[in-house]
C-alpha positions in Angstrom: 6.9 -24.4 8.9 5.9 -23.9 5.2 4.6 -20.7 4.1 1.3 -20.8 2.7 -1.2 -18.6 0.4 -4.3 -16.9 1.1 -5.7 -19.5 -1.6 -4.8 -22.3 0.7 -7.5 -21.7 3.0 -9.9 -20.8 0.3 -13.6 -22.1 1.4 -17.2 -22.0 0.1 -20.0 -23.2 1.9 -23.6 -23.1 0.8 -26.6 -23.3 2.5 -30.1 -23.2 1.7 -32.3 -21.3 4.1 -35.2 -23.5 5.4 -38.2 -22.7 7.9 -36.1 -24.0 10.8 -33.6 -21.2 10.5 -36.1 -18.2 9.9 -37.7 -15.9 12.3 -41.6 -15.0 12.3 -40.6 -12.5 9.2 -39.1 -15.2 7.1 -35.6 -13.8 7.7 -32.6 -16.0 8.5 -31.9 -15.4 12.3 -28.5 -14.1 12.9 -27.7 -16.2 15.2 -27.7 -19.1 12.5 -25.9 -17.3 10.0 -23.5 -16.6 12.9 -23.0 -20.5 13.3 -22.6 -21.2 10.0 -20.1 -18.3 9.2 -18.1 -19.8 12.0 -17.8 -23.2 10.8 -16.6 -22.0 7.2 -13.7 -19.6 8.8 -13.1 -22.8 11.2 -12.3 -25.0 8.0 -10.7 -22.2 6.4 -8.3 -21.7 9.5 -7.8 -25.4 9.8 -6.8 -25.6 5.8 -4.1 -23.1 6.6 -2.5 -24.8 9.9 -3.6 -28.3 9.5 -4.7 -28.3 13.0 -7.9 -28.1 15.3 -8.5 -24.8 15.9 -10.7 -22.7 18.0 -12.7 -19.3 17.6 -10.5 -16.3 19.8 -12.7 -13.5 18.8 -15.4 -12.2 16.3 -15.2 -8.7 14.9 -18.3 -6.2 14.8 -20.8 -7.8 12.5 -23.4 -5.8 10.7 -26.3 -7.4 8.8 -26.3 -5.4 5.4 -29.4 -7.4 3.8 -32.0 -9.7 5.1 -31.5 -13.4 3.7 -34.9 -14.9 3.0 -36.6 -18.4 3.5 -35.5 -20.2 0.3 -32.3 -18.0 -0.2 -29.2 -19.8 -0.7 -26.2 -18.4 1.2 -22.5 -18.6 0.1 -19.9 -18.2 2.7 -16.5 -17.3 1.3 -13.5 -17.6 3.8 -10.1 -17.4 3.6 -7.2 -16.8 6.1 -5.8 -12.8 5.5 -2.8 -13.4 8.1 -1.4 -14.9 10.2 0.5 -14.3 13.6 2.2 -16.5 15.9 -0.6 -18.9 16.8 -3.5 -16.9 15.5 -5.2 -16.4 12.4 -7.3 -13.5 10.8 -10.1 -15.0 8.5 -12.1 -12.6 6.3 -15.8 -13.7 5.1 -17.9 -12.4 2.7 -21.8 -13.6 2.4 -24.1 -13.6 -0.3 -27.6 -14.4 -0.7 -28.8 -15.7 -3.9 -32.4 -16.0 -4.7 -32.2 -18.4 -7.5 -35.8 -18.4 -8.9 -35.6 -14.3 -9.3 -31.4 -14.4 -10.3 -30.6 -12.1 -7.5 -27.6 -12.4 -5.9 -26.6 -9.7 -2.9 -23.8 -9.2 -0.6 -25.3 -9.7 2.8 -22.6 -9.5 5.5 -18.5 -9.8 5.9 -16.7 -10.0 9.1 -13.1 -11.4 10.5 -12.8 -14.1 12.5 -9.8 -15.0 14.4 -8.9 -18.3 15.4 -5.9 -19.7 17.6 -4.2 -23.4 16.6 -4.1 -26.0 19.0 -2.3 -29.2 19.4 -2.9 -32.7 21.2 -3.1 -31.6 24.5 -5.0 -28.4 23.8 -2.1 -25.4 24.1 -1.6 -23.2 21.3 1.0 -24.0 18.6 2.7 -22.0 16.1 1.0 -21.2 12.2 2.5 -21.4 9.1 3.3 -17.5 7.8 1.0 -16.3 5.0 2.1 -15.0 1.4 -0.5 -12.9 0.0 -0.3 -13.2 -3.8 -2.9 -10.6 -5.3 -3.5 -6.8 -4.4 -6.4 -7.5 -2.8 -5.0 -10.0 -0.5 -1.9 -7.6 0.5 -4.5 -5.0 1.5 -6.3 -7.5 3.9 -2.6 -8.4 5.0 -1.6 -5.0 5.6 -4.8 -3.8 7.3 -4.6 -6.9 9.4 -2.2 -5.9 12.0 -4.4 -2.3 12.5 -7.6 -4.9 13.0 -5.8 -7.4 15.5 -4.7 -4.3 17.5 -8.3 -2.8 17.8 -9.4 -6.3 19.1 -6.6 -6.5 21.5 -7.6 -3.2 22.9 -11.2 -4.0 22.8 -10.3 -6.9 24.8 -8.4 -5.8 27.4 -5.3 -7.5 26.1 -3.6 -4.1 24.9 -3.3 -0.8 25.7 -4.4 2.2 23.5 -0.8 3.8 23.6 0.9 0.5 22.8 -1.2 0.0 19.4 1.4 1.4 16.9 -0.5 0.9 13.9 -3.7 2.7 15.2 -1.4 5.4 16.2 -0.4 5.9 12.7 -4.1 6.7 11.8 -4.2 9.0 14.1 -1.5 10.9 14.0 -0.7 13.9 11.3 2.8 13.6 9.7 5.2 17.0 9.8 5.7 16.5 6.2 3.0 18.2 5.4 
């Protein structure tokens, strides 16, 4: 299976916030944004593995800035690390008010996807080779984020999370 880079999966999705997408305060509804983020992340994961993918998890999502009616949201997604059958996808969301010229980052998140074969069974995905310093940093942090997801999902015991232990254990070399 051929290795890929994060850039191979890079996806940009734009959407205009219309009245049907907003709450009574004329802000984009959070659920609508999560839906759009899921689509962008799935496209990115599919580009990485050339397979159908399903969402396995969504990390903590906090809404940093409201997105207003009439804003254009831009969602950027790319695979940060591939494990055996799963991929972590990083998303950055920007809200642009075109008439005023403002563009603010309103959200970021990590989604995890699993690749499936034609029978709906999980299958291996290509390895990823980070190229830039930022991609290497995201790649290195992905194992910690994965272990935290597995602990929170009840699929790993905290004592088994070697990467997380290292964060909280003082080195004896001081």
